[in-house]
SETORRO-808783 format. One line per field, with one value per residue (C-alpha): z, x, y; residue in one letter. Coordinates in nm, 4 decimals. Layout:
N
Z: [Z;...]
X: [X;...]
Y: [Y;...]
marti: [a;...]
! end
This chain:
350
Z: [0.8184;0.9460;0.5970;0.4847;0.7680;0.6754;0.3107;0.4102;0.6053;0.3086;0.0620;0.2956;0.3436;-0.0344;-0.0803;0.2129;0.0858;-0.2610;-0.1231;0.1272;-0.1531;-0.3457;-0.0464;-0.0186;-0.3891;-0.3938;-0.0819;-0.2462;-0.5673;-0.3633;-0.1695;-0.4942;-0.6853;-0.3886;-0.2985;0.0653;0.1485;-0.0188;0.1723;0.4940;0.4190;0.3319;0.6640;0.8498;0.6785;0.7247;1.0958;1.1131;0.9587;1.1854;1.4957;1.3941;1.1959;1.2311;0.9143;0.9376;0.8554;0.4992;0.4209;0.5799;0.3422;0.0398;0.1430;0.1954;-0.1543;-0.3078;-0.1199;-0.2310;-0.5861;-0.6175;-0.4830;-0.7047;-1.0212;-0.9758;-1.3130;-1.1305;-1.0047;-1.3625;-1.3189;-1.4378;-1.2056;-1.0560;-1.1583;-0.8945;-0.8884;-0.8383;-0.5662;-0.3871;-0.4157;-0.4086;-0.2643;-0.3867;-0.5483;-0.3033;-0.0191;0.2026;0.2092;0.3815;0.6136;0.3615;0.0713;0.3149;0.4568;0.1077;0.0227;0.3491;0.2937;-0.0517;0.0718;0.4033;0.3169;0.4637;0.7899;0.8908;1.0667;0.8005;0.9346;1.2828;1.1389;0.9097;1.2019;1.4037;1.1257;1.2409;1.5471;1.3168;1.1841;1.4261;1.4486;1.0677;1.0345;1.2886;1.1104;0.7738;0.9234;1.0674;0.7321;0.5509;0.8152;0.7435;0.3676;0.4180;0.6362;0.3708;0.0933;0.3069;0.3459;-0.0239;-0.1420;0.0917;-0.0160;-0.3885;-0.4065;-0.1638;0.0526;0.3739;0.5998;0.7513;0.4090;0.2472;0.5135;0.4767;0.0967;0.1219;0.3791;0.1690;-0.1846;-0.1962;-0.5683;-0.5354;-0.2224;-0.3843;-0.6898;-0.4690;-0.2613;-0.5810;-0.6646;-0.3206;-0.3854;-0.7031;-0.5249;-0.2443;-0.4971;-0.7052;-0.4065;-0.1985;-0.3090;-0.2710;0.0794;0.1744;0.0806;0.2706;0.5778;0.5961;0.5383;0.3148;-0.0537;-0.2419;-0.4258;-0.5670;-0.9122;-0.7712;-0.5919;-0.9100;-1.1159;-0.8608;-0.8668;-1.2447;-1.2201;-0.9427;-0.9682;-0.6989;-0.4306;-0.5419;-0.2640;-0.0004;-0.0910;-0.1263;0.2241;0.1636;0.2529;-0.0576;0.1387;0.3450;0.4821;0.3783;0.0756;0.2897;0.5135;0.2207;0.1460;0.5089;0.5173;0.1906;0.3261;0.6306;0.4114;0.1811;0.4143;0.3085;-0.0658;-0.2305;-0.4419;-0.1516;-0.2193;-0.5941;-0.5267;-0.2754;-0.5101;-0.8030;-0.5837;-0.4694;-0.8341;-0.8953;-0.5900;-0.7233;-1.0667;-0.9055;-0.6955;-1.0174;-1.1583;-0.8407;-0.9049;-1.2454;-1.0707;-0.8236;-1.1122;-1.2783;-0.9454;-0.9367;-1.2805;-1.1890;-0.8564;-1.0186;-1.2741;-1.0009;-0.8057;-1.1194;-1.1713;-0.8292;-0.8910;-0.6665;-0.8822;-0.8165;-0.7363;-0.8330;-0.6520;-0.7484;-0.4972;-0.3689;-0.1610;0.0505;-0.0063;-0.1144;-0.1191;0.0744;0.3519;0.4371;0.4515;0.7933;0.8090;0.4857;0.5907;0.9200;0.7252;0.5021;0.8060;0.9541;0.6243;0.6257;0.9793;0.8773;0.5728;0.8056;0.9535;0.6406;0.3509;0.5470;0.8107;0.5473;0.3625;0.6822;0.7607;0.4134;0.4383;0.7711;0.6702;0.3462;0.5277;0.7737;0.4872;0.3099;0.6275;0.6395;0.2806;0.2442;0.1945;-0.1276;-0.2899;-0.1789;-0.3250;-0.6523;-0.6790;-0.6135;-0.8739;-1.1326;-1.0489;-1.0957;-1.4338;-1.5508]
X: [3.1780;3.0616;3.0560;2.8192;2.5809;2.6020;2.5369;2.2304;2.0942;2.1586;1.9876;1.6929;1.6553;1.6594;1.3687;1.1747;1.2273;1.0984;0.7955;0.7138;0.7332;0.4914;0.2542;0.2807;0.2129;-0.0822;-0.2277;-0.2059;-0.3654;-0.6435;-0.6974;-0.7377;-0.9622;-1.1893;-1.1932;-1.1250;-1.0694;-1.4001;-1.5768;-1.4279;-1.5515;-1.8975;-1.9065;-1.8179;-2.0780;-2.3461;-2.2667;-2.2777;-2.6248;-2.7476;-2.6327;-2.7316;-3.0555;-3.3862;-3.3359;-3.3551;-3.0385;-3.1509;-3.2208;-2.8912;-2.7067;-2.8973;-2.8327;-2.4632;-2.4358;-2.6106;-2.3806;-2.0660;-2.1881;-2.2737;-1.9335;-1.7530;-1.9348;-1.8311;-1.6710;-1.3810;-1.2643;-1.1959;-1.2996;-1.5792;-1.8756;-1.9269;-2.2328;-2.4982;-2.3975;-2.0284;-2.1199;-2.3387;-2.0930;-1.7512;-1.8085;-1.7015;-1.3741;-1.3774;-1.1339;-1.2086;-1.4395;-1.3764;-1.6244;-1.7262;-1.8094;-1.9764;-2.1867;-2.3086;-2.3830;-2.5726;-2.7756;-2.8748;-2.9576;-3.1303;-3.2927;-3.2592;-3.4295;-3.1348;-2.8391;-2.5929;-2.3081;-2.3266;-2.3562;-2.0569;-1.8558;-1.9285;-1.7779;-1.4346;-1.4813;-1.4873;-1.1374;-0.9296;-1.1741;-1.1926;-0.8140;-0.7866;-1.0558;-0.8802;-0.5449;-0.7066;-0.8670;-0.5341;-0.3699;-0.6208;-0.5659;-0.1890;-0.2273;-0.4482;-0.1993;0.0941;-0.0744;-0.1712;0.1818;0.3515;0.1091;0.1225;0.5028;0.5180;0.7834;0.8163;1.0671;1.2316;1.2623;1.3956;1.6628;1.7624;1.7962;1.9956;2.2287;2.3000;2.3022;2.6051;2.5736;2.2095;2.2884;2.5801;2.3715;2.1150;2.3836;2.5303;2.1944;2.1590;2.3476;2.1482;1.8247;1.9012;1.9644;1.6534;1.4157;1.5564;1.3053;1.0113;1.1242;1.1632;0.8009;0.6749;0.8857;0.7419;0.3891;0.3435;0.3002;0.4239;0.1719;0.4088;0.2500;-0.0962;0.0358;0.2092;-0.1084;-0.3091;-0.0527;-0.0955;-0.4752;-0.4787;-0.1637;-0.2974;-0.2597;0.0857;0.2613;0.0149;0.0675;0.4455;0.4796;0.2248;0.3740;0.3962;0.3764;0.0916;-0.0383;-0.3919;-0.4669;-0.7349;-0.4587;-0.3316;-0.6828;-0.7237;-0.3885;-0.4706;-0.8099;-0.6379;-0.3923;-0.6544;-0.9553;-1.0456;-1.0416;-1.3807;-1.3448;-1.2294;-1.4736;-1.3958;-1.0212;-1.0497;-1.2660;-1.0266;-0.7246;-0.8777;-0.9347;-0.5625;-0.4820;-0.6968;-0.5331;-0.1898;-0.3013;-0.4040;-0.0542;0.0839;-0.1417;0.0236;0.3615;0.2478;0.1379;0.4764;0.6432;0.4463;0.5768;0.9338;0.9284;0.7732;1.0563;1.3194;1.1644;1.1563;1.5299;1.6043;1.3683;1.0847;0.7823;0.4079;0.3115;0.6543;0.5853;0.2162;-0.0383;0.1909;0.3525;0.0351;-0.0974;0.1236;0.0710;-0.2535;-0.1039;-0.1462;0.1970;0.1539;0.5176;0.4912;0.1647;0.3193;0.6218;0.3927;0.2262;0.5687;0.6627;0.3389;0.4128;0.7660;0.6317;0.4106;0.7271;0.7191;0.9474;1.1394;1.2362;1.3692;1.5444;1.7331;1.8011;1.9442;2.1585;2.3071;2.3489;2.5213;2.7615;2.8459;2.8887;3.1313;3.3387;3.3790;3.4977;3.8604;4.0902;4.2256;3.8819;3.8183;4.1543;4.0774;3.7345;3.8880;4.1574;3.8975;3.7051;4.0268;4.0992;3.7571]
Y: [-2.2485;-1.9104;-1.7608;-2.0370;-1.9515;-1.5811;-1.6715;-1.8721;-1.5731;-1.3410;-1.5758;-1.6306;-1.2509;-1.1985;-1.4389;-1.2948;-0.9388;-1.0251;-1.2102;-0.9328;-0.6727;-0.8916;-0.8885;-0.5089;-0.4477;-0.6879;-0.5249;-0.1811;-0.3076;-0.4710;-0.1476;0.0446;-0.1972;-0.2703;0.1020;0.0277;0.3960;0.4820;0.2043;0.3348;0.6872;0.5535;0.3680;0.6898;0.9096;0.6435;0.6238;1.0043;1.0142;0.7354;0.9221;1.2757;1.2294;1.0456;0.8451;0.4660;0.2646;0.1842;0.5483;0.6503;0.4184;0.5487;0.9095;0.8330;0.6843;0.9858;1.2270;1.0485;0.9945;1.3632;1.4641;1.2141;1.3299;1.6940;1.7889;1.9552;1.6153;1.5108;1.1474;0.9238;0.8832;0.5369;0.3394;0.2772;-0.0913;-0.0055;0.2423;-0.0140;-0.3029;-0.1368;0.2086;0.5504;0.6566;0.9476;0.8762;1.1758;1.4760;1.8090;1.9826;2.2532;2.0168;1.7771;2.0591;2.1498;1.7872;1.7352;2.0521;1.9309;1.5799;1.6574;1.9887;2.3364;2.2381;2.0192;2.1779;2.0630;2.2759;2.1197;1.7676;1.8219;1.9577;1.6429;1.4339;1.5514;1.3282;1.0271;1.0984;0.8883;0.5932;0.5756;0.5820;0.3009;0.1018;0.1423;0.0384;-0.2767;-0.3567;-0.3226;-0.5398;-0.8167;-0.7759;-0.8070;-1.1170;-1.2752;-1.2044;-1.3246;-1.6648;-1.6778;-1.5875;-1.8352;-2.1098;-2.0287;-2.0202;-2.3159;-2.1537;-2.3521;-2.1745;-2.4886;-2.6547;-2.3369;-2.2877;-2.6539;-2.6216;-2.2999;-2.4579;-2.7683;-2.6285;-2.3972;-2.3203;-2.2162;-2.0131;-1.8295;-1.7470;-1.5720;-1.3978;-1.2481;-1.0893;-0.9237;-0.5927;-0.5197;-0.6053;-0.3584;-0.0808;-0.1509;-0.1627;0.1246;0.3909;0.1525;0.0578;0.4249;0.4940;0.1883;0.2754;0.6261;0.4907;0.7937;0.8636;1.1661;1.3851;1.6491;1.6333;1.7135;2.0222;2.1427;2.0993;2.2959;2.5790;2.6069;2.6088;2.8704;3.0872;3.3220;3.0519;2.9359;3.1245;3.0007;2.6334;2.6484;2.5051;2.2284;1.8896;1.6702;1.3419;1.2044;0.8761;0.9734;1.1973;1.3644;1.5040;1.7122;1.8401;1.9387;2.1186;2.2962;2.4069;2.5607;2.7525;2.9058;2.9154;3.2726;3.2022;3.2552;2.9402;2.7209;2.4369;2.4255;2.4236;2.1388;1.9305;1.9833;1.9037;1.5770;1.4880;1.5347;1.3224;1.0399;1.0576;1.0408;0.7443;0.5664;0.6223;0.4676;0.1686;0.1219;0.1312;-0.1358;-0.3583;-0.3064;-0.3957;-0.7211;-0.8179;-0.7295;-0.9149;-1.2219;-1.2244;-1.1931;-1.4802;-1.6950;-1.6350;-1.7868;-2.0799;-1.9596;-2.0373;-2.0852;-2.4451;-2.5786;-2.9071;-2.9080;-3.0387;-3.3141;-3.0411;-3.0478;-3.4007;-3.6861;-4.0626;-4.0381;-3.8230;-3.4574;-3.2936;-3.1303;-3.0246;-2.8276;-2.6637;-2.5525;-2.4273;-2.2189;-2.0609;-1.9793;-1.8103;-1.6080;-1.4871;-1.3861;-1.1994;-0.9946;-0.8454;-0.6301;-0.5418;-0.2720;-0.5327;-0.7729;-0.4910;-0.3975;-0.7634;-0.8171;-0.5020;-0.6117;-0.9770;-0.8801;-0.6472;-0.9278;-1.1761;-0.9405;-0.9069;-1.2846;-1.3133;-1.4294;-1.1311;-1.2803;-1.2832;-0.9254;-0.8158;-0.9913;-0.8321;-0.4882;-0.5601;-0.6525;-0.3366;-0.1326;-0.2935;-0.1924]
marti: [m;l;i;d;i;a;g;t;i;v;a;f;s;v;i;m;l;l;l;s;l;l;v;t;s;l;s;q;v;t;q;h;y;l;r;l;r;g;r;n;l;r;f;g;i;r;r;l;l;e;s;e;t;d;l;d;p;t;e;c;l;k;s;t;n;r;i;l;n;g;y;e;s;n;p;l;r;g;q;k;e;s;s;h;l;a;m;a;v;l;g;s;k;v;t;w;i;e;s;k;p;l;e;g;a;l;s;k;e;l;g;e;d;a;d;s;k;a;i;a;k;k;f;e;q;f;d;k;p;l;r;k;r;f;a;q;t;m;r;l;v;s;i;g;w;a;v;v;i;a;a;t;f;q;v;s;t;p;e;l;i;k;n;l;s;l;d;r;e;y;r;n;e;i;v;k;s;a;p;d;l;l;k;s;t;e;s;q;i;h;e;i;s;n;s;e;s;s;y;t;e;s;i;q;k;l;s;k;s;y;p;e;i;k;e;a;i;n;g;l;e;a;s;a;l;y;p;g;d;l;s;e;e;l;a;d;k;i;e;d;h;e;d;l;e;s;i;i;v;e;f;e;g;y;l;y;q;e;a;e;k;r;l;d;q;n;i;e;n;l;k;q;i;s;s;q;l;h;l;i;d;i;r;p;f;r;d;e;m;r;f;y;y;d;q;g;k;i;q;i;r;n;i;i;g;i;l;v;t;a;i;l;l;m;l;g;a;p;f;w;f;n;s;l;t;n;a;l;a;f;h;d;l;l;k;p;k;d;s;q;t;k;s;k;g;k;g;g;e;k]
! end
């Protein structure tokens, strides 16, 4: 029946949405713990020094680490300084640095003879390439997690669709959970769709610290793809302020603190999604290693199915959210009128 096909699509979309949200949360946690933004910034400053100074590559790297470590340890940022080992292995907690602070750091590192202002100005040319490089890095991280999630939960797309088609009770159980899932994930999907994060709290904290600039930053956008975009916009709005550099440094400290709170939310999301998956019997290594190797044979079909699932997960949580919304609406249209009337009657009695 057509309603069974619609139910299968709804159930499949539910599972794909949960798994893709898992991929997104894990990618964000990875980005934070491995300091991928900081690594990207370190790469950019090192390339800047290599192109604009006579320092050899090793010295450029050392100078870059000292610049970022000095900027990170500024008391106004309100965060603990990274150890030399963490800086060397992971990179800095600093995700972006404005021209003025960079100019000061370069002057201190390279000496007064160097044209620090001109070098810092040239760093603006690295903006687009660094954004592109970061986006590519995150894409690779997401692909890696998509494969890991599909393999860990042993979700083979052909086998899953077959099970959902044949097991009506299991399918209906998942379909029932779809409306609640859409409601609970709506705000998370909105943030992912816009590729932006809100930093309202950071702006409010800055307004309290510097009441004189409150009016100037009223129009500051609270959302941004990169925290550095907010710093740049803030610098433009208060460019004549005598404490510009201190304000920017303190603001970036607030941004980092807010990003850490978002990390806690991502970890909480991971726990919640894992629980939801467990409720619909999607568990890690449910079929153990026989899913991949059974009775002396490699299960090629399952491995291919896992790769298909990973590819589908790369379509992203917003895609599966929209697919689920549309599939659920279509499924509801196909419901027998009697069942719809009964459900409305029960709702009225309540």
